[in-house]
BALOBA-1460 file (C-alpha; in Angstrom, 3 decimals):
// residues 307
<rec num="1" residu="x" x="-12.926" y="23.717" z="40.614"/>
<rec num="2" residu="x" x="-11.901" y="20.209" z="37.606"/>
<rec num="3" residu="x" x="-11.862" y="21.671" z="34.403"/>
<rec num="4" residu="x" x="-14.311" y="20.798" z="31.819"/>
<rec num="5" residu="x" x="-13.610" y="17.094" z="30.050"/>
<rec num="6" residu="x" x="-12.634" y="18.519" z="25.942"/>
<rec num="7" residu="x" x="-15.219" y="16.322" z="24.295"/>
<rec num="8" residu="x" x="-13.627" y="15.622" z="20.026"/>
<rec num="9" residu="x" x="-15.973" y="16.688" z="17.404"/>
<rec num="10" residu="x" x="-16.765" y="13.369" z="15.026"/>
<rec num="11" residu="x" x="-16.434" y="16.162" z="11.732"/>
<rec num="12" residu="x" x="-12.676" y="17.054" z="12.686"/>
<rec num="13" residu="x" x="-11.808" y="13.588" z="13.154"/>
<rec num="14" residu="x" x="-12.908" y="12.648" z="9.968"/>
<rec num="15" residu="x" x="-11.498" y="15.613" z="7.678"/>
<rec num="16" residu="x" x="-8.021" y="14.971" z="10.117"/>
<rec num="17" residu="x" x="-8.006" y="11.252" z="8.868"/>
<rec num="18" residu="x" x="-8.956" y="11.368" z="5.990"/>
<rec num="19" residu="x" x="-6.533" y="13.805" z="5.002"/>
<rec num="20" residu="x" x="-3.578" y="12.043" z="6.112"/>
<rec num="21" residu="x" x="-4.976" y="8.782" z="4.278"/>
<rec num="22" residu="x" x="-5.076" y="10.937" z="1.161"/>
<rec num="23" residu="x" x="-2.416" y="12.542" z="1.397"/>
<rec num="24" residu="x" x="-3.531" y="15.758" z="1.345"/>
<rec num="25" residu="x" x="-6.334" y="18.171" z="3.030"/>
<rec num="26" residu="x" x="-7.107" y="19.780" z="-0.908"/>
<rec num="27" residu="x" x="-7.898" y="16.410" z="-1.648"/>
<rec num="28" residu="x" x="-10.195" y="15.915" z="1.951"/>
<rec num="29" residu="x" x="-12.294" y="18.432" z="0.796"/>
<rec num="30" residu="x" x="-13.067" y="17.199" z="-1.963"/>
<rec num="31" residu="x" x="-13.857" y="13.654" z="-0.696"/>
<rec num="32" residu="x" x="-16.204" y="15.597" z="2.137"/>
<rec num="33" residu="x" x="-17.533" y="17.808" z="-0.376"/>
<rec num="34" residu="x" x="-15.935" y="21.071" z="2.497"/>
<rec num="35" residu="x" x="-13.629" y="23.992" z="0.980"/>
<rec num="36" residu="x" x="-10.049" y="23.721" z="1.621"/>
<rec num="37" residu="x" x="-10.460" y="26.805" z="4.173"/>
<rec num="38" residu="x" x="-13.345" y="24.903" z="6.014"/>
<rec num="39" residu="x" x="-10.719" y="22.125" z="7.022"/>
<rec num="40" residu="x" x="-8.138" y="24.144" z="7.306"/>
<rec num="41" residu="x" x="-10.055" y="25.585" z="10.223"/>
<rec num="42" residu="x" x="-11.273" y="22.225" z="11.560"/>
<rec num="43" residu="x" x="-7.223" y="21.258" z="12.082"/>
<rec num="44" residu="x" x="-6.323" y="24.733" z="14.045"/>
<rec num="45" residu="x" x="-9.489" y="23.765" z="15.972"/>
<rec num="46" residu="x" x="-8.016" y="20.155" z="16.905"/>
<rec num="47" residu="x" x="-5.071" y="21.578" z="17.663"/>
<rec num="48" residu="x" x="-6.347" y="24.377" z="19.620"/>
<rec num="49" residu="x" x="-8.466" y="21.363" z="21.619"/>
<rec num="50" residu="x" x="-6.071" y="19.264" z="22.403"/>
<rec num="51" residu="x" x="-3.202" y="22.038" z="22.710"/>
<rec num="52" residu="x" x="-0.342" y="20.655" z="20.694"/>
<rec num="53" residu="x" x="0.283" y="21.209" z="16.822"/>
<rec num="54" residu="x" x="-0.417" y="18.173" z="15.227"/>
<rec num="55" residu="x" x="1.138" y="18.373" z="11.765"/>
<rec num="56" residu="x" x="4.355" y="19.840" z="10.399"/>
<rec num="57" residu="x" x="6.101" y="21.229" z="7.532"/>
<rec num="58" residu="x" x="8.172" y="19.063" z="5.601"/>
<rec num="59" residu="x" x="9.328" y="19.928" z="1.591"/>
<rec num="60" residu="x" x="6.341" y="20.872" z="-0.164"/>
<rec num="61" residu="x" x="3.568" y="18.641" z="1.831"/>
<rec num="62" residu="x" x="3.491" y="18.061" z="5.815"/>
<rec num="63" residu="x" x="3.784" y="15.775" z="8.328"/>
<rec num="64" residu="x" x="2.531" y="14.500" z="11.318"/>
<rec num="65" residu="x" x="3.893" y="16.086" z="15.357"/>
<rec num="66" residu="x" x="5.041" y="13.534" z="17.360"/>
<rec num="67" residu="x" x="1.351" y="14.607" z="19.044"/>
<rec num="68" residu="x" x="-0.557" y="13.804" z="16.245"/>
<rec num="69" residu="x" x="1.114" y="10.160" z="15.021"/>
<rec num="70" residu="x" x="-0.481" y="9.597" z="18.797"/>
<rec num="71" residu="x" x="-3.760" y="11.665" z="17.806"/>
<rec num="72" residu="x" x="-3.985" y="9.718" z="14.573"/>
<rec num="73" residu="x" x="-3.959" y="6.518" z="16.461"/>
<rec num="74" residu="x" x="-6.722" y="6.878" z="18.780"/>
<rec num="75" residu="x" x="-8.899" y="9.140" z="16.025"/>
<rec num="76" residu="x" x="-9.282" y="5.838" z="13.774"/>
<rec num="77" residu="x" x="-10.644" y="3.972" z="17.001"/>
<rec num="78" residu="x" x="-12.948" y="6.997" z="17.727"/>
<rec num="79" residu="x" x="-14.439" y="6.395" z="14.742"/>
<rec num="80" residu="x" x="-14.644" y="3.107" z="14.034"/>
<rec num="81" residu="x" x="-16.766" y="2.977" z="17.296"/>
<rec num="82" residu="x" x="-18.423" y="6.018" z="15.447"/>
<rec num="83" residu="x" x="-19.350" y="4.460" z="12.461"/>
<rec num="84" residu="x" x="-20.291" y="0.472" z="13.943"/>
<rec num="85" residu="x" x="-22.266" y="2.400" z="16.262"/>
<rec num="86" residu="x" x="-24.452" y="4.399" z="13.721"/>
<rec num="87" residu="x" x="-24.731" y="0.852" z="11.446"/>
<rec num="88" residu="x" x="-25.409" y="-0.794" z="14.445"/>
<rec num="89" residu="x" x="-28.901" y="1.021" z="15.378"/>
<rec num="90" residu="x" x="-28.943" y="3.033" z="11.475"/>
<rec num="91" residu="x" x="-28.578" y="0.388" z="9.287"/>
<rec num="92" residu="x" x="-29.113" y="-3.230" z="8.410"/>
<rec num="93" residu="x" x="-26.379" y="-5.435" z="9.422"/>
<rec num="94" residu="x" x="-24.816" y="-6.556" z="6.673"/>
<rec num="95" residu="x" x="-24.345" y="-10.192" z="6.004"/>
<rec num="96" residu="x" x="-22.687" y="-12.286" z="2.968"/>
<rec num="97" residu="x" x="-19.797" y="-13.013" z="1.783"/>
<rec num="98" residu="x" x="-16.309" y="-11.034" z="0.214"/>
<rec num="99" residu="x" x="-13.360" y="-12.980" z="-1.462"/>
<rec num="100" residu="x" x="-10.595" y="-10.433" z="-1.751"/>
<rec num="101" residu="x" x="-7.545" y="-11.302" z="-3.861"/>
<rec num="102" residu="x" x="-4.652" y="-10.162" z="-3.638"/>
<rec num="103" residu="x" x="-0.579" y="-9.894" z="-4.308"/>
<rec num="104" residu="x" x="1.892" y="-11.422" z="-1.425"/>
<rec num="105" residu="x" x="3.222" y="-7.982" z="-0.986"/>
<rec num="106" residu="x" x="0.246" y="-6.705" z="0.181"/>
<rec num="107" residu="x" x="-0.315" y="-9.791" z="3.149"/>
<rec num="108" residu="x" x="1.248" y="-8.315" z="6.369"/>
<rec num="109" residu="x" x="1.056" y="-3.903" z="4.695"/>
<rec num="110" residu="x" x="-2.706" y="-3.065" z="4.962"/>
<rec num="111" residu="x" x="-3.832" y="-6.396" z="4.373"/>
<rec num="112" residu="x" x="-4.861" y="-6.733" z="8.785"/>
<rec num="113" residu="x" x="-5.565" y="-2.650" z="9.826"/>
<rec num="114" residu="x" x="-8.676" y="-3.383" z="6.965"/>
<rec num="115" residu="x" x="-9.189" y="-7.144" z="8.046"/>
<rec num="116" residu="x" x="-9.905" y="-5.959" z="11.501"/>
<rec num="117" residu="x" x="-11.948" y="-2.650" z="10.752"/>
<rec num="118" residu="x" x="-13.998" y="-4.765" z="8.561"/>
<rec num="119" residu="x" x="-14.458" y="-6.873" z="10.981"/>
<rec num="120" residu="x" x="-15.555" y="-4.603" z="13.728"/>
<rec num="121" residu="x" x="-17.993" y="-3.226" z="11.682"/>
<rec num="122" residu="x" x="-19.996" y="-6.231" z="10.052"/>
<rec num="123" residu="x" x="-18.966" y="-9.201" z="11.737"/>
<rec num="124" residu="x" x="-21.629" y="-10.414" z="10.020"/>
<rec num="125" residu="x" x="-19.652" y="-10.426" z="6.419"/>
<rec num="126" residu="x" x="-17.403" y="-13.827" z="5.698"/>
<rec num="127" residu="x" x="-14.166" y="-12.209" z="4.203"/>
<rec num="128" residu="x" x="-11.964" y="-14.761" z="2.176"/>
<rec num="129" residu="x" x="-8.670" y="-13.551" z="0.955"/>
<rec num="130" residu="x" x="-7.267" y="-15.308" z="-1.590"/>
<rec num="131" residu="x" x="-3.493" y="-14.429" z="-1.542"/>
<rec num="132" residu="x" x="-1.673" y="-15.484" z="-5.898"/>
<rec num="133" residu="x" x="0.380" y="-14.134" z="-8.253"/>
<rec num="134" residu="x" x="-1.225" y="-11.180" z="-11.278"/>
<rec num="135" residu="x" x="-1.992" y="-13.517" z="-14.270"/>
<rec num="136" residu="x" x="-4.262" y="-15.921" z="-11.460"/>
<rec num="137" residu="x" x="-5.856" y="-12.860" z="-9.683"/>
<rec num="138" residu="x" x="-6.999" y="-11.945" z="-13.107"/>
<rec num="139" residu="x" x="-7.971" y="-14.853" z="-14.303"/>
<rec num="140" residu="x" x="-10.019" y="-15.816" z="-11.112"/>
<rec num="141" residu="x" x="-11.900" y="-12.446" z="-11.016"/>
<rec num="142" residu="x" x="-12.800" y="-12.980" z="-14.765"/>
<rec num="143" residu="x" x="-13.765" y="-16.529" z="-13.814"/>
<rec num="144" residu="x" x="-16.550" y="-15.284" z="-10.558"/>
<rec num="145" residu="x" x="-14.374" y="-16.820" z="-8.547"/>
<rec num="146" residu="x" x="-13.027" y="-13.263" z="-6.753"/>
<rec num="147" residu="x" x="-15.090" y="-10.166" z="-5.687"/>
<rec num="148" residu="x" x="-12.504" y="-8.025" z="-5.687"/>
<rec num="149" residu="x" x="-8.511" y="-8.043" z="-6.799"/>
<rec num="150" residu="x" x="-5.747" y="-5.892" z="-6.245"/>
<rec num="151" residu="x" x="-3.614" y="-6.196" z="-9.606"/>
<rec num="152" residu="x" x="-0.763" y="-3.808" z="-11.143"/>
<rec num="153" residu="x" x="-1.231" y="-2.387" z="-14.074"/>
<rec num="154" residu="x" x="1.405" y="-2.689" z="-16.770"/>
<rec num="155" residu="x" x="3.438" y="0.662" z="-16.885"/>
<rec num="156" residu="x" x="1.521" y="3.250" z="-19.480"/>
<rec num="157" residu="x" x="-1.990" y="1.678" z="-19.503"/>
<rec num="158" residu="x" x="-4.375" y="4.223" z="-19.875"/>
<rec num="159" residu="x" x="-7.147" y="5.279" z="-17.506"/>
<rec num="160" residu="x" x="-7.384" y="5.482" z="-13.449"/>
<rec num="161" residu="x" x="-10.322" y="3.301" z="-12.731"/>
<rec num="162" residu="x" x="-9.688" y="2.212" z="-9.249"/>
<rec num="163" residu="x" x="-6.296" y="3.699" z="-8.726"/>
<rec num="164" residu="x" x="-4.972" y="2.675" z="-4.896"/>
<rec num="165" residu="x" x="-1.518" y="3.646" z="-6.352"/>
<rec num="166" residu="x" x="1.504" y="4.623" z="-8.684"/>
<rec num="167" residu="x" x="4.142" y="2.994" z="-6.989"/>
<rec num="168" residu="x" x="8.127" y="3.179" z="-8.714"/>
<rec num="169" residu="x" x="10.011" y="0.264" z="-9.943"/>
<rec num="170" residu="x" x="13.499" y="-0.266" z="-8.061"/>
<rec num="171" residu="x" x="15.966" y="-3.107" z="-8.309"/>
<rec num="172" residu="x" x="16.378" y="-4.670" z="-5.302"/>
<rec num="173" residu="x" x="19.979" y="-6.138" z="-3.433"/>
<rec num="174" residu="x" x="20.827" y="-7.447" z="-0.241"/>
<rec num="175" residu="x" x="21.779" y="-4.089" z="2.625"/>
<rec num="176" residu="x" x="25.115" y="-4.917" z="3.633"/>
<rec num="177" residu="x" x="25.108" y="-2.600" z="6.249"/>
<rec num="178" residu="x" x="22.818" y="-4.915" z="8.492"/>
<rec num="179" residu="x" x="25.439" y="-7.684" z="8.947"/>
<rec num="180" residu="x" x="23.777" y="-10.201" z="7.267"/>
<rec num="181" residu="x" x="24.989" y="-10.788" z="3.689"/>
<rec num="182" residu="x" x="26.572" y="-13.683" z="2.847"/>
<rec num="183" residu="x" x="30.226" y="-14.287" z="2.370"/>
<rec num="184" residu="x" x="29.895" y="-14.826" z="-1.111"/>
<rec num="185" residu="x" x="27.161" y="-11.687" z="-2.181"/>
<rec num="186" residu="x" x="26.914" y="-9.284" z="-4.950"/>
<rec num="187" residu="x" x="29.900" y="-6.649" z="-4.948"/>
<rec num="188" residu="x" x="29.888" y="-3.460" z="-6.752"/>
<rec num="189" residu="x" x="30.252" y="-3.484" z="-9.639"/>
<rec num="190" residu="x" x="27.226" y="-6.360" z="-10.491"/>
<rec num="191" residu="x" x="29.052" y="-9.388" z="-11.964"/>
<rec num="192" residu="x" x="27.898" y="-9.965" z="-15.272"/>
<rec num="193" residu="x" x="26.011" y="-11.869" z="-17.029"/>
<rec num="194" residu="x" x="23.735" y="-10.503" z="-14.479"/>
<rec num="195" residu="x" x="22.222" y="-12.679" z="-11.943"/>
<rec num="196" residu="x" x="18.766" y="-12.710" z="-11.016"/>
<rec num="197" residu="x" x="16.567" y="-13.344" z="-8.852"/>
<rec num="198" residu="x" x="12.392" y="-14.234" z="-9.924"/>
<rec num="199" residu="x" x="9.132" y="-15.545" z="-10.539"/>
<rec num="200" residu="x" x="8.918" y="-17.624" z="-12.739"/>
<rec num="201" residu="x" x="6.690" y="-16.979" z="-16.083"/>
<rec num="202" residu="x" x="4.384" y="-15.541" z="-16.672"/>
<rec num="203" residu="x" x="5.263" y="-12.502" z="-14.429"/>
<rec num="204" residu="x" x="4.996" y="-8.503" z="-14.859"/>
<rec num="205" residu="x" x="7.753" y="-8.253" z="-12.700"/>
<rec num="206" residu="x" x="10.447" y="-10.666" z="-14.444"/>
<rec num="207" residu="x" x="8.942" y="-9.302" z="-17.611"/>
<rec num="208" residu="x" x="9.575" y="-5.382" z="-16.680"/>
<rec num="209" residu="x" x="13.344" y="-6.494" z="-14.890"/>
<rec num="210" residu="x" x="14.148" y="-8.655" z="-18.767"/>
<rec num="211" residu="x" x="13.273" y="-5.771" z="-20.967"/>
<rec num="212" residu="x" x="14.720" y="-2.548" z="-19.657"/>
<rec num="213" residu="x" x="18.628" y="-5.245" z="-19.599"/>
<rec num="214" residu="x" x="17.870" y="-5.973" z="-22.952"/>
<rec num="215" residu="x" x="17.079" y="-2.711" z="-23.965"/>
<rec num="216" residu="x" x="20.414" y="-1.906" z="-22.365"/>
<rec num="217" residu="x" x="22.196" y="-3.915" z="-23.280"/>
<rec num="218" residu="x" x="23.040" y="-5.409" z="-19.960"/>
<rec num="219" residu="x" x="23.699" y="-9.548" z="-19.985"/>
<rec num="220" residu="x" x="21.732" y="-11.736" z="-17.496"/>
<rec num="221" residu="x" x="21.250" y="-14.972" z="-16.090"/>
<rec num="222" residu="x" x="17.823" y="-16.362" z="-13.761"/>
<rec num="223" residu="x" x="20.373" y="-17.518" z="-11.038"/>
<rec num="224" residu="x" x="17.354" y="-17.956" z="-8.138"/>
<rec num="225" residu="x" x="13.531" y="-19.253" z="-9.482"/>
<rec num="226" residu="x" x="11.063" y="-19.148" z="-6.782"/>
<rec num="227" residu="x" x="6.799" y="-19.416" z="-6.936"/>
<rec num="228" residu="x" x="7.180" y="-16.753" z="-3.369"/>
<rec num="229" residu="x" x="7.685" y="-13.704" z="-2.501"/>
<rec num="230" residu="x" x="9.953" y="-14.830" z="1.305"/>
<rec num="231" residu="x" x="12.056" y="-17.267" z="-0.889"/>
<rec num="232" residu="x" x="12.771" y="-14.332" z="-3.474"/>
<rec num="233" residu="x" x="13.635" y="-12.336" z="-0.439"/>
<rec num="234" residu="x" x="15.368" y="-15.328" z="1.274"/>
<rec num="235" residu="x" x="18.329" y="-15.746" z="-2.186"/>
<rec num="236" residu="x" x="18.850" y="-12.042" z="-2.612"/>
<rec num="237" residu="x" x="19.797" y="-10.933" z="1.159"/>
<rec num="238" residu="x" x="21.978" y="-14.110" z="0.692"/>
<rec num="239" residu="x" x="23.313" y="-12.740" z="-2.388"/>
<rec num="240" residu="x" x="22.598" y="-15.066" z="-5.428"/>
<rec num="241" residu="x" x="20.619" y="-11.713" z="-7.916"/>
<rec num="242" residu="x" x="19.634" y="-9.167" z="-7.933"/>
<rec num="243" residu="x" x="15.945" y="-8.948" z="-7.900"/>
<rec num="244" residu="x" x="12.840" y="-6.421" z="-9.038"/>
<rec num="245" residu="x" x="10.717" y="-5.255" z="-7.287"/>
<rec num="246" residu="x" x="8.265" y="-1.675" z="-5.813"/>
<rec num="247" residu="x" x="9.779" y="-1.196" z="-2.420"/>
<rec num="248" residu="x" x="6.457" y="-1.441" z="-0.634"/>
<rec num="249" residu="x" x="6.860" y="-3.561" z="2.501"/>
<rec num="250" residu="x" x="10.530" y="-4.518" z="1.825"/>
<rec num="251" residu="x" x="12.381" y="-6.607" z="4.342"/>
<rec num="252" residu="x" x="14.828" y="-4.624" z="6.173"/>
<rec num="253" residu="x" x="17.411" y="-6.349" z="5.353"/>
<rec num="254" residu="x" x="17.532" y="-5.648" z="1.119"/>
<rec num="255" residu="x" x="17.732" y="-2.461" z="-0.069"/>
<rec num="256" residu="x" x="16.775" y="-0.653" z="-3.162"/>
<rec num="257" residu="x" x="19.730" y="0.204" z="-5.858"/>
<rec num="258" residu="x" x="20.782" y="2.706" z="-7.360"/>
<rec num="259" residu="x" x="20.691" y="3.086" z="-10.351"/>
<rec num="260" residu="x" x="22.918" y="5.108" z="-11.110"/>
<rec num="261" residu="x" x="25.845" y="4.205" z="-8.632"/>
<rec num="262" residu="x" x="25.171" y="0.037" z="-9.692"/>
<rec num="263" residu="x" x="25.296" y="0.581" z="-13.280"/>
<rec num="264" residu="x" x="21.144" y="-0.740" z="-13.866"/>
<rec num="265" residu="x" x="19.089" y="0.687" z="-15.991"/>
<rec num="266" residu="x" x="15.943" y="2.589" z="-14.610"/>
<rec num="267" residu="x" x="12.639" y="2.315" z="-14.253"/>
<rec num="268" residu="x" x="8.972" y="2.999" z="-14.507"/>
<rec num="269" residu="x" x="6.051" y="3.032" z="-12.384"/>
<rec num="270" residu="x" x="3.170" y="0.500" z="-11.588"/>
<rec num="271" residu="x" x="-0.180" y="1.283" z="-11.444"/>
<rec num="272" residu="x" x="-1.522" y="-0.512" z="-8.374"/>
<rec num="273" residu="x" x="-5.311" y="-0.834" z="-8.940"/>
<rec num="274" residu="x" x="-8.729" y="-2.201" z="-6.872"/>
<rec num="275" residu="x" x="-10.590" y="-4.744" z="-9.551"/>
<rec num="276" residu="x" x="-14.148" y="-4.869" z="-9.149"/>
<rec num="277" residu="x" x="-15.619" y="-8.488" z="-10.148"/>
<rec num="278" residu="x" x="-19.679" y="-9.332" z="-11.114"/>
<rec num="279" residu="x" x="-20.234" y="-9.154" z="-7.107"/>
<rec num="280" residu="x" x="-18.485" y="-5.608" z="-7.012"/>
<rec num="281" residu="x" x="-22.343" y="-3.242" z="-6.720"/>
<rec num="282" residu="x" x="-23.270" y="-6.590" z="-3.528"/>
<rec num="283" residu="x" x="-22.977" y="-3.973" z="-0.081"/>
<rec num="284" residu="x" x="-20.791" y="-6.105" z="1.661"/>
<rec num="285" residu="x" x="-18.004" y="-4.905" z="-1.251"/>
<rec num="286" residu="x" x="-18.107" y="-1.969" z="-1.580"/>
<rec num="287" residu="x" x="-17.632" y="-1.203" z="2.088"/>
<rec num="288" residu="x" x="-15.273" y="-3.483" z="1.945"/>
<rec num="289" residu="x" x="-13.333" y="-2.344" z="-1.424"/>
<rec num="290" residu="x" x="-14.410" y="1.496" z="0.375"/>
<rec num="291" residu="x" x="-12.257" y="0.241" z="2.747"/>
<rec num="292" residu="x" x="-9.479" y="-1.277" z="1.301"/>
<rec num="293" residu="x" x="-9.252" y="1.503" z="-0.892"/>
<rec num="294" residu="x" x="-8.598" y="4.279" z="1.843"/>
<rec num="295" residu="x" x="-6.199" y="1.988" z="3.442"/>
<rec num="296" residu="x" x="-3.403" y="1.215" z="1.075"/>
<rec num="297" residu="x" x="-3.516" y="4.426" z="-0.316"/>
<rec num="298" residu="x" x="-2.659" y="5.912" z="3.070"/>
<rec num="299" residu="x" x="0.507" y="2.721" z="3.563"/>
<rec num="300" residu="x" x="1.609" y="3.289" z="0.387"/>
<rec num="301" residu="x" x="2.003" y="6.718" z="0.543"/>
<rec num="302" residu="x" x="5.351" y="7.062" z="1.561"/>
<rec num="303" residu="x" x="6.664" y="4.639" z="-0.777"/>
<rec num="304" residu="x" x="5.643" y="6.071" z="-3.671"/>
<rec num="305" residu="x" x="6.614" y="9.672" z="-2.837"/>
<rec num="306" residu="x" x="10.012" y="7.392" z="-2.711"/>
<rec num="307" residu="x" x="13.556" y="8.458" z="-5.260"/>
């Protein structure tokens, strides 16, 4: 006699995905309105159903096992299909548009996933993405030309409204072991004045770099300037200078520099916020903001944990 099929519980899958996205099953319990012990029971039930351990201890936290990573992808698709079915049958279809502004750092990490999921859930909504520098995004949001914007807060800024992640600032140089560093690339110790590859002003990252170097008494010069992130990455990989950014989405040709080893000053962290404009309460905008915030919280979680 054939074995009966295993029917995975949507509530259990949602708890599993939410816990991974938030980086904590205690946070998932709060988000889902359940006790931490109830979430723990659900995770044990899910492991019993699939017959595999899904989580393992990693330092003071938890990490996915290989079966857990595999199940996570299926769980997301099942929940998307479930939510799309409920939305189509039980709620009026969303329509209209969402105008999103974001920095270049997130065009390849997070945004494609969000656009694909949102399009499946709400095919009647048009999404316009505007990729600009932080100062431009803030101006467009204030002028009412954007509904949502991902912006960086200056170090030490108060408040947590719309907070997505706190990411470390790091000095970035070429990865010599990749074999892509030009013969004239920066050798240790770094030369003085320190050559920098930066955006032109106004730029929060440029200001953070020059302020940190000035405070440490390290002379510097702008060796390369570019309006685009791809240009900065290429210049640093070629050894024209170092730059300053978060390590999120760093190309494999580059690496964060250890301040102690490279004789560079330590740096603070930056907060990434998702800010809503005048149409922030619009149902399409609100749904997109929720989905984008959850996805970016997961994609930036590992970056935020870097030393």
